[in-house]
TORKOL-4160 file (C-alpha; in steps of 0.2 Angstrom, whole numbers, padded with zeros to 4 digits, m for minus):
348
<pt num="1" X="0461" Y="0505" Z="0313"/>
<pt num="2" X="0446" Y="0502" Z="0323"/>
<pt num="3" X="0430" Y="0510" Z="0318"/>
<pt num="4" X="0415" Y="0512" Z="0330"/>
<pt num="5" X="0397" Y="0515" Z="0323"/>
<pt num="6" X="0401" Y="0533" Z="0318"/>
<pt num="7" X="0388" Y="0538" Z="0306"/>
<pt num="8" X="0380" Y="0554" Z="0314"/>
<pt num="9" X="0364" Y="0553" Z="0304"/>
<pt num="10" X="0348" Y="0552" Z="0315"/>
<pt num="11" X="0342" Y="0536" Z="0323"/>
<pt num="12" X="0339" Y="0522" Z="0310"/>
<pt num="13" X="0326" Y="0514" Z="0321"/>
<pt num="14" X="0332" Y="0496" Z="0323"/>
<pt num="15" X="0315" Y="0487" Z="0322"/>
<pt num="16" X="0304" Y="0485" Z="0307"/>
<pt num="17" X="0289" Y="0480" Z="0317"/>
<pt num="18" X="0275" Y="0493" Z="0319"/>
<pt num="19" X="0269" Y="0496" Z="0337"/>
<pt num="20" X="0254" Y="0506" Z="0343"/>
<pt num="21" X="0256" Y="0522" Z="0353"/>
<pt num="22" X="0250" Y="0512" Z="0369"/>
<pt num="23" X="0265" Y="0501" Z="0367"/>
<pt num="24" X="0278" Y="0515" Z="0368"/>
<pt num="25" X="0286" Y="0523" Z="0382"/>
<pt num="26" X="0277" Y="0539" Z="0377"/>
<pt num="27" X="0261" Y="0531" Z="0377"/>
<pt num="28" X="0263" Y="0521" Z="0393"/>
<pt num="29" X="0272" Y="0534" Z="0403"/>
<pt num="30" X="0286" Y="0533" Z="0416"/>
<pt num="31" X="0278" Y="0524" Z="0430"/>
<pt num="32" X="0271" Y="0510" Z="0420"/>
<pt num="33" X="0287" Y="0508" Z="0410"/>
<pt num="34" X="0297" Y="0506" Z="0426"/>
<pt num="35" X="0284" Y="0494" Z="0433"/>
<pt num="36" X="0288" Y="0483" Z="0418"/>
<pt num="37" X="0307" Y="0485" Z="0418"/>
<pt num="38" X="0311" Y="0484" Z="0437"/>
<pt num="39" X="0305" Y="0466" Z="0440"/>
<pt num="40" X="0317" Y="0460" Z="0426"/>
<pt num="41" X="0333" Y="0468" Z="0434"/>
<pt num="42" X="0344" Y="0458" Z="0446"/>
<pt num="43" X="0343" Y="0464" Z="0465"/>
<pt num="44" X="0361" Y="0460" Z="0469"/>
<pt num="45" X="0369" Y="0452" Z="0485"/>
<pt num="46" X="0375" Y="0469" Z="0492"/>
<pt num="47" X="0359" Y="0478" Z="0489"/>
<pt num="48" X="0351" Y="0485" Z="0506"/>
<pt num="49" X="0339" Y="0496" Z="0497"/>
<pt num="50" X="0335" Y="0495" Z="0479"/>
<pt num="51" X="0325" Y="0504" Z="0466"/>
<pt num="52" X="0309" Y="0513" Z="0473"/>
<pt num="53" X="0317" Y="0527" Z="0484"/>
<pt num="54" X="0327" Y="0543" Z="0480"/>
<pt num="55" X="0343" Y="0533" Z="0481"/>
<pt num="56" X="0349" Y="0516" Z="0484"/>
<pt num="57" X="0359" Y="0509" Z="0499"/>
<pt num="58" X="0373" Y="0497" Z="0495"/>
<pt num="59" X="0383" Y="0488" Z="0507"/>
<pt num="60" X="0402" Y="0492" Z="0507"/>
<pt num="61" X="0410" Y="0478" Z="0518"/>
<pt num="62" X="0427" Y="0485" Z="0514"/>
<pt num="63" X="0422" Y="0503" Z="0520"/>
<pt num="64" X="0428" Y="0508" Z="0502"/>
<pt num="65" X="0421" Y="0505" Z="0485"/>
<pt num="66" X="0427" Y="0508" Z="0467"/>
<pt num="67" X="0415" Y="0518" Z="0455"/>
<pt num="68" X="0415" Y="0520" Z="0437"/>
<pt num="69" X="0404" Y="0527" Z="0423"/>
<pt num="70" X="0401" Y="0524" Z="0405"/>
<pt num="71" X="0391" Y="0532" Z="0391"/>
<pt num="72" X="0384" Y="0523" Z="0376"/>
<pt num="73" X="0376" Y="0535" Z="0363"/>
<pt num="74" X="0368" Y="0530" Z="0347"/>
<pt num="75" X="0379" Y="0535" Z="0333"/>
<pt num="76" X="0397" Y="0535" Z="0340"/>
<pt num="77" X="0394" Y="0519" Z="0351"/>
<pt num="78" X="0381" Y="0508" Z="0343"/>
<pt num="79" X="0368" Y="0507" Z="0329"/>
<pt num="80" X="0351" Y="0501" Z="0333"/>
<pt num="81" X="0350" Y="0492" Z="0316"/>
<pt num="82" X="0364" Y="0481" Z="0322"/>
<pt num="83" X="0362" Y="0480" Z="0340"/>
<pt num="84" X="0346" Y="0472" Z="0348"/>
<pt num="85" X="0340" Y="0480" Z="0364"/>
<pt num="86" X="0346" Y="0464" Z="0373"/>
<pt num="87" X="0364" Y="0467" Z="0366"/>
<pt num="88" X="0364" Y="0485" Z="0372"/>
<pt num="89" X="0359" Y="0479" Z="0390"/>
<pt num="90" X="0373" Y="0466" Z="0390"/>
<pt num="91" X="0386" Y="0477" Z="0382"/>
<pt num="92" X="0382" Y="0491" Z="0395"/>
<pt num="93" X="0385" Y="0479" Z="0409"/>
<pt num="94" X="0401" Y="0472" Z="0401"/>
<pt num="95" X="0409" Y="0488" Z="0398"/>
<pt num="96" X="0406" Y="0494" Z="0416"/>
<pt num="97" X="0409" Y="0477" Z="0425"/>
<pt num="98" X="0426" Y="0476" Z="0416"/>
<pt num="99" X="0431" Y="0493" Z="0423"/>
<pt num="100" X="0427" Y="0488" Z="0440"/>
<pt num="101" X="0437" Y="0472" Z="0437"/>
<pt num="102" X="0452" Y="0481" Z="0431"/>
<pt num="103" X="0454" Y="0489" Z="0448"/>
<pt num="104" X="0454" Y="0472" Z="0456"/>
<pt num="105" X="0437" Y="0474" Z="0464"/>
<pt num="106" X="0422" Y="0462" Z="0464"/>
<pt num="107" X="0407" Y="0471" Z="0455"/>
<pt num="108" X="0392" Y="0474" Z="0467"/>
<pt num="109" X="0380" Y="0486" Z="0460"/>
<pt num="110" X="0375" Y="0496" Z="0444"/>
<pt num="111" X="0364" Y="0512" Z="0442"/>
<pt num="112" X="0357" Y="0513" Z="0424"/>
<pt num="113" X="0350" Y="0529" Z="0416"/>
<pt num="114" X="0341" Y="0529" Z="0399"/>
<pt num="115" X="0336" Y="0543" Z="0388"/>
<pt num="116" X="0326" Y="0536" Z="0373"/>
<pt num="117" X="0314" Y="0543" Z="0359"/>
<pt num="118" X="0296" Y="0544" Z="0365"/>
<pt num="119" X="0291" Y="0531" Z="0351"/>
<pt num="120" X="0303" Y="0518" Z="0358"/>
<pt num="121" X="0292" Y="0502" Z="0362"/>
<pt num="122" X="0292" Y="0497" Z="0380"/>
<pt num="123" X="0296" Y="0479" Z="0375"/>
<pt num="124" X="0313" Y="0486" Z="0369"/>
<pt num="125" X="0317" Y="0492" Z="0386"/>
<pt num="126" X="0311" Y="0476" Z="0394"/>
<pt num="127" X="0324" Y="0467" Z="0382"/>
<pt num="128" X="0337" Y="0479" Z="0387"/>
<pt num="129" X="0334" Y="0475" Z="0406"/>
<pt num="130" X="0335" Y="0456" Z="0402"/>
<pt num="131" X="0352" Y="0459" Z="0394"/>
<pt num="132" X="0358" Y="0468" Z="0409"/>
<pt num="133" X="0351" Y="0454" Z="0420"/>
<pt num="134" X="0358" Y="0440" Z="0410"/>
<pt num="135" X="0375" Y="0449" Z="0407"/>
<pt num="136" X="0377" Y="0452" Z="0426"/>
<pt num="137" X="0373" Y="0434" Z="0429"/>
<pt num="138" X="0386" Y="0428" Z="0417"/>
<pt num="139" X="0400" Y="0440" Z="0421"/>
<pt num="140" X="0397" Y="0446" Z="0439"/>
<pt num="141" X="0386" Y="0434" Z="0448"/>
<pt num="142" X="0379" Y="0443" Z="0463"/>
<pt num="143" X="0380" Y="0461" Z="0456"/>
<pt num="144" X="0363" Y="0470" Z="0455"/>
<pt num="145" X="0355" Y="0485" Z="0447"/>
<pt num="146" X="0350" Y="0496" Z="0461"/>
<pt num="147" X="0342" Y="0511" Z="0453"/>
<pt num="148" X="0343" Y="0524" Z="0439"/>
<pt num="149" X="0333" Y="0536" Z="0428"/>
<pt num="150" X="0322" Y="0537" Z="0413"/>
<pt num="151" X="0321" Y="0552" Z="0401"/>
<pt num="152" X="0316" Y="0556" Z="0383"/>
<pt num="153" X="0329" Y="0561" Z="0370"/>
<pt num="154" X="0329" Y="0560" Z="0351"/>
<pt num="155" X="0345" Y="0550" Z="0353"/>
<pt num="156" X="0345" Y="0533" Z="0362"/>
<pt num="157" X="0357" Y="0535" Z="0376"/>
<pt num="158" X="0363" Y="0524" Z="0390"/>
<pt num="159" X="0373" Y="0529" Z="0405"/>
<pt num="160" X="0379" Y="0516" Z="0418"/>
<pt num="161" X="0388" Y="0519" Z="0434"/>
<pt num="162" X="0395" Y="0503" Z="0442"/>
<pt num="163" X="0402" Y="0500" Z="0460"/>
<pt num="164" X="0414" Y="0487" Z="0466"/>
<pt num="165" X="0420" Y="0480" Z="0483"/>
<pt num="166" X="0439" Y="0479" Z="0485"/>
<pt num="167" X="0437" Y="0466" Z="0499"/>
<pt num="168" X="0451" Y="0473" Z="0509"/>
<pt num="169" X="0464" Y="0473" Z="0495"/>
<pt num="170" X="0473" Y="0489" Z="0488"/>
<pt num="171" X="0466" Y="0494" Z="0471"/>
<pt num="172" X="0476" Y="0489" Z="0456"/>
<pt num="173" X="0481" Y="0505" Z="0448"/>
<pt num="174" X="0488" Y="0509" Z="0431"/>
<pt num="175" X="0505" Y="0517" Z="0438"/>
<pt num="176" X="0512" Y="0501" Z="0447"/>
<pt num="177" X="0521" Y="0493" Z="0432"/>
<pt num="178" X="0540" Y="0490" Z="0436"/>
<pt num="179" X="0554" Y="0485" Z="0425"/>
<pt num="180" X="0555" Y="0466" Z="0424"/>
<pt num="181" X="0536" Y="0463" Z="0426"/>
<pt num="182" X="0527" Y="0452" Z="0414"/>
<pt num="183" X="0514" Y="0460" Z="0403"/>
<pt num="184" X="0499" Y="0449" Z="0402"/>
<pt num="185" X="0481" Y="0449" Z="0394"/>
<pt num="186" X="0466" Y="0440" Z="0398"/>
<pt num="187" X="0452" Y="0439" Z="0385"/>
<pt num="188" X="0451" Y="0443" Z="0366"/>
<pt num="189" X="0462" Y="0454" Z="0356"/>
<pt num="190" X="0454" Y="0461" Z="0340"/>
<pt num="191" X="0438" Y="0451" Z="0339"/>
<pt num="192" X="0427" Y="0466" Z="0342"/>
<pt num="193" X="0436" Y="0477" Z="0329"/>
<pt num="194" X="0435" Y="0463" Z="0317"/>
<pt num="195" X="0416" Y="0460" Z="0320"/>
<pt num="196" X="0413" Y="0479" Z="0318"/>
<pt num="197" X="0423" Y="0479" Z="0302"/>
<pt num="198" X="0412" Y="0465" Z="0295"/>
<pt num="199" X="0397" Y="0475" Z="0300"/>
<pt num="200" X="0403" Y="0491" Z="0291"/>
<pt num="201" X="0407" Y="0481" Z="0275"/>
<pt num="202" X="0393" Y="0468" Z="0275"/>
<pt num="203" X="0380" Y="0473" Z="0287"/>
<pt num="204" X="0373" Y="0487" Z="0276"/>
<pt num="205" X="0361" Y="0490" Z="0262"/>
<pt num="206" X="0365" Y="0495" Z="0245"/>
<pt num="207" X="0367" Y="0513" Z="0250"/>
<pt num="208" X="0379" Y="0509" Z="0264"/>
<pt num="209" X="0366" Y="0511" Z="0278"/>
<pt num="210" X="0366" Y="0499" Z="0293"/>
<pt num="211" X="0354" Y="0486" Z="0289"/>
<pt num="212" X="0346" Y="0474" Z="0302"/>
<pt num="213" X="0343" Y="0459" Z="0291"/>
<pt num="214" X="0360" Y="0460" Z="0284"/>
<pt num="215" X="0368" Y="0461" Z="0301"/>
<pt num="216" X="0357" Y="0447" Z="0308"/>
<pt num="217" X="0363" Y="0436" Z="0294"/>
<pt num="218" X="0381" Y="0441" Z="0296"/>
<pt num="219" X="0380" Y="0437" Z="0314"/>
<pt num="220" X="0374" Y="0420" Z="0311"/>
<pt num="221" X="0389" Y="0416" Z="0300"/>
<pt num="222" X="0403" Y="0425" Z="0311"/>
<pt num="223" X="0405" Y="0424" Z="0330"/>
<pt num="224" X="0416" Y="0440" Z="0330"/>
<pt num="225" X="0400" Y="0450" Z="0325"/>
<pt num="226" X="0391" Y="0444" Z="0340"/>
<pt num="227" X="0407" Y="0447" Z="0351"/>
<pt num="228" X="0407" Y="0465" Z="0345"/>
<pt num="229" X="0388" Y="0468" Z="0349"/>
<pt num="230" X="0388" Y="0458" Z="0365"/>
<pt num="231" X="0406" Y="0455" Z="0372"/>
<pt num="232" X="0409" Y="0444" Z="0387"/>
<pt num="233" X="0425" Y="0450" Z="0396"/>
<pt num="234" X="0434" Y="0440" Z="0409"/>
<pt num="235" X="0427" Y="0450" Z="0424"/>
<pt num="236" X="0432" Y="0437" Z="0437"/>
<pt num="237" X="0450" Y="0438" Z="0431"/>
<pt num="238" X="0452" Y="0455" Z="0438"/>
<pt num="239" X="0449" Y="0450" Z="0456"/>
<pt num="240" X="0461" Y="0435" Z="0452"/>
<pt num="241" X="0474" Y="0446" Z="0446"/>
<pt num="242" X="0473" Y="0457" Z="0461"/>
<pt num="243" X="0475" Y="0442" Z="0473"/>
<pt num="244" X="0489" Y="0436" Z="0463"/>
<pt num="245" X="0499" Y="0452" Z="0465"/>
<pt num="246" X="0496" Y="0462" Z="0449"/>
<pt num="247" X="0506" Y="0478" Z="0449"/>
<pt num="248" X="0496" Y="0487" Z="0436"/>
<pt num="249" X="0479" Y="0484" Z="0427"/>
<pt num="250" X="0467" Y="0491" Z="0415"/>
<pt num="251" X="0452" Y="0487" Z="0404"/>
<pt num="252" X="0457" Y="0486" Z="0386"/>
<pt num="253" X="0442" Y="0496" Z="0379"/>
<pt num="254" X="0452" Y="0507" Z="0367"/>
<pt num="255" X="0465" Y="0495" Z="0359"/>
<pt num="256" X="0480" Y="0486" Z="0366"/>
<pt num="257" X="0493" Y="0499" Z="0360"/>
<pt num="258" X="0484" Y="0514" Z="0366"/>
<pt num="259" X="0480" Y="0507" Z="0383"/>
<pt num="260" X="0497" Y="0499" Z="0385"/>
<pt num="261" X="0504" Y="0517" Z="0382"/>
<pt num="262" X="0493" Y="0523" Z="0397"/>
<pt num="263" X="0501" Y="0510" Z="0408"/>
<pt num="264" X="0519" Y="0515" Z="0402"/>
<pt num="265" X="0516" Y="0533" Z="0405"/>
<pt num="266" X="0508" Y="0531" Z="0422"/>
<pt num="267" X="0523" Y="0520" Z="0428"/>
<pt num="268" X="0536" Y="0529" Z="0418"/>
<pt num="269" X="0542" Y="0513" Z="0410"/>
<pt num="270" X="0543" Y="0504" Z="0393"/>
<pt num="271" X="0530" Y="0491" Z="0389"/>
<pt num="272" X="0538" Y="0479" Z="0376"/>
<pt num="273" X="0525" Y="0468" Z="0367"/>
<pt num="274" X="0529" Y="0452" Z="0359"/>
<pt num="275" X="0522" Y="0451" Z="0341"/>
<pt num="276" X="0522" Y="0432" Z="0341"/>
<pt num="277" X="0510" Y="0432" Z="0357"/>
<pt num="278" X="0497" Y="0443" Z="0348"/>
<pt num="279" X="0489" Y="0431" Z="0336"/>
<pt num="280" X="0489" Y="0430" Z="0317"/>
<pt num="281" X="0483" Y="0448" Z="0315"/>
<pt num="282" X="0495" Y="0458" Z="0325"/>
<pt num="283" X="0489" Y="0475" Z="0318"/>
<pt num="284" X="0471" Y="0471" Z="0323"/>
<pt num="285" X="0477" Y="0465" Z="0340"/>
<pt num="286" X="0486" Y="0481" Z="0343"/>
<pt num="287" X="0473" Y="0493" Z="0337"/>
<pt num="288" X="0456" Y="0485" Z="0339"/>
<pt num="289" X="0446" Y="0491" Z="0354"/>
<pt num="290" X="0430" Y="0486" Z="0363"/>
<pt num="291" X="0435" Y="0468" Z="0368"/>
<pt num="292" X="0435" Y="0474" Z="0386"/>
<pt num="293" X="0449" Y="0462" Z="0390"/>
<pt num="294" X="0460" Y="0464" Z="0405"/>
<pt num="295" X="0478" Y="0470" Z="0403"/>
<pt num="296" X="0489" Y="0468" Z="0418"/>
<pt num="297" X="0507" Y="0467" Z="0424"/>
<pt num="298" X="0514" Y="0454" Z="0436"/>
<pt num="299" X="0530" Y="0452" Z="0446"/>
<pt num="300" X="0542" Y="0440" Z="0437"/>
<pt num="301" X="0540" Y="0422" Z="0443"/>
<pt num="302" X="0521" Y="0425" Z="0448"/>
<pt num="303" X="0510" Y="0411" Z="0441"/>
<pt num="304" X="0498" Y="0420" Z="0429"/>
<pt num="305" X="0480" Y="0418" Z="0436"/>
<pt num="306" X="0464" Y="0413" Z="0427"/>
<pt num="307" X="0465" Y="0416" Z="0408"/>
<pt num="308" X="0480" Y="0428" Z="0408"/>
<pt num="309" X="0493" Y="0424" Z="0395"/>
<pt num="310" X="0510" Y="0433" Z="0393"/>
<pt num="311" X="0511" Y="0446" Z="0379"/>
<pt num="312" X="0527" Y="0455" Z="0384"/>
<pt num="313" X="0539" Y="0463" Z="0397"/>
<pt num="314" X="0540" Y="0479" Z="0406"/>
<pt num="315" X="0557" Y="0487" Z="0403"/>
<pt num="316" X="0566" Y="0503" Z="0410"/>
<pt num="317" X="0565" Y="0518" Z="0399"/>
<pt num="318" X="0585" Y="0519" Z="0400"/>
<pt num="319" X="0583" Y="0538" Z="0400"/>
<pt num="320" X="0571" Y="0539" Z="0386"/>
<pt num="321" X="0552" Y="0543" Z="0386"/>
<pt num="322" X="0539" Y="0530" Z="0392"/>
<pt num="323" X="0532" Y="0521" Z="0377"/>
<pt num="324" X="0526" Y="0505" Z="0369"/>
<pt num="325" X="0538" Y="0494" Z="0359"/>
<pt num="326" X="0535" Y="0479" Z="0348"/>
<pt num="327" X="0549" Y="0466" Z="0349"/>
<pt num="328" X="0560" Y="0481" Z="0355"/>
<pt num="329" X="0556" Y="0493" Z="0341"/>
<pt num="330" X="0546" Y="0509" Z="0344"/>
<pt num="331" X="0528" Y="0505" Z="0340"/>
<pt num="332" X="0523" Y="0523" Z="0335"/>
<pt num="333" X="0505" Y="0527" Z="0330"/>
<pt num="334" X="0496" Y="0510" Z="0331"/>
<pt num="335" X="0478" Y="0517" Z="0332"/>
<pt num="336" X="0464" Y="0514" Z="0344"/>
<pt num="337" X="0449" Y="0523" Z="0349"/>
<pt num="338" X="0449" Y="0542" Z="0353"/>
<pt num="339" X="0431" Y="0549" Z="0351"/>
<pt num="340" X="0437" Y="0567" Z="0349"/>
<pt num="341" X="0450" Y="0563" Z="0336"/>
<pt num="342" X="0436" Y="0553" Z="0327"/>
<pt num="343" X="0423" Y="0566" Z="0327"/>
<pt num="344" X="0436" Y="0579" Z="0321"/>
<pt num="345" X="0441" Y="0568" Z="0306"/>
<pt num="346" X="0456" Y="0560" Z="0313"/>
<pt num="347" X="0450" Y="0542" Z="0314"/>
<pt num="348" X="0437" Y="0532" Z="0305"/>
């Protein structure tokens, strides 16, 4: 079962290097911190008015836009000993860009808010901004960071809101899957969960606490660790899926089984997955989250676009409940990410 970084103990820092007060956000102040961060952020092709005013102005050529938001909180979502500031910026971009892509839209703009401890070095926020910029450049060229906010908090917290242009197309919703559709996935299955499991087992000190040096050495040996810390979802494939006629789509952030269940319930259908199409570790492919891959259904006979590959079929419920099956057998409880169940002791 997937585990996120769930240790509720106070922040573990993340850097061993000492910094003077003058190098921290508390010592420098908001205006000087922003002056160092803003030049590092991408402007974006749709930006009419960027950071510096009370609000940004972003072009909406379609006269509609999609909007999504996501939180990353130290403890349940990441550990500073494991994730570099650059990782956090990249991952904040990835998780939101994938949600925009899952609607079939082209990402255009992001608004980013940070609440960080006062002793956070400004250099860490510069590296975070670099991660945002480079992540956007790789995953969604032309998307920009158009504004946001800074605040202080004992817990490092990132909030991102992302926008996207539908370019005249209807949004691809979760409720469109129909019997006979092909179930397909673009992107990784289980890589992020495997990387996180390695961090929990081997990226810790002798007392089991997240350890930066152990994590860095582990990352150098195993690419799945890096994938968990800074995934690269196939954002462009969301738009390609919409153009190809996808009937339903969503971002696989919480695990294939759990997210496929959302599509099944929304469309009142059965999503029948094929075990042979899920790789060597079927359990991990079903339950592992945070790959931010794309799950979509397509009418039969439609050539699958981009990196999509078939992993199952949509079937009629035949009078039963909407559900997920594996090779025709009810899947039951396959795990996945539910923060409320986790914090109440139901997952871990």
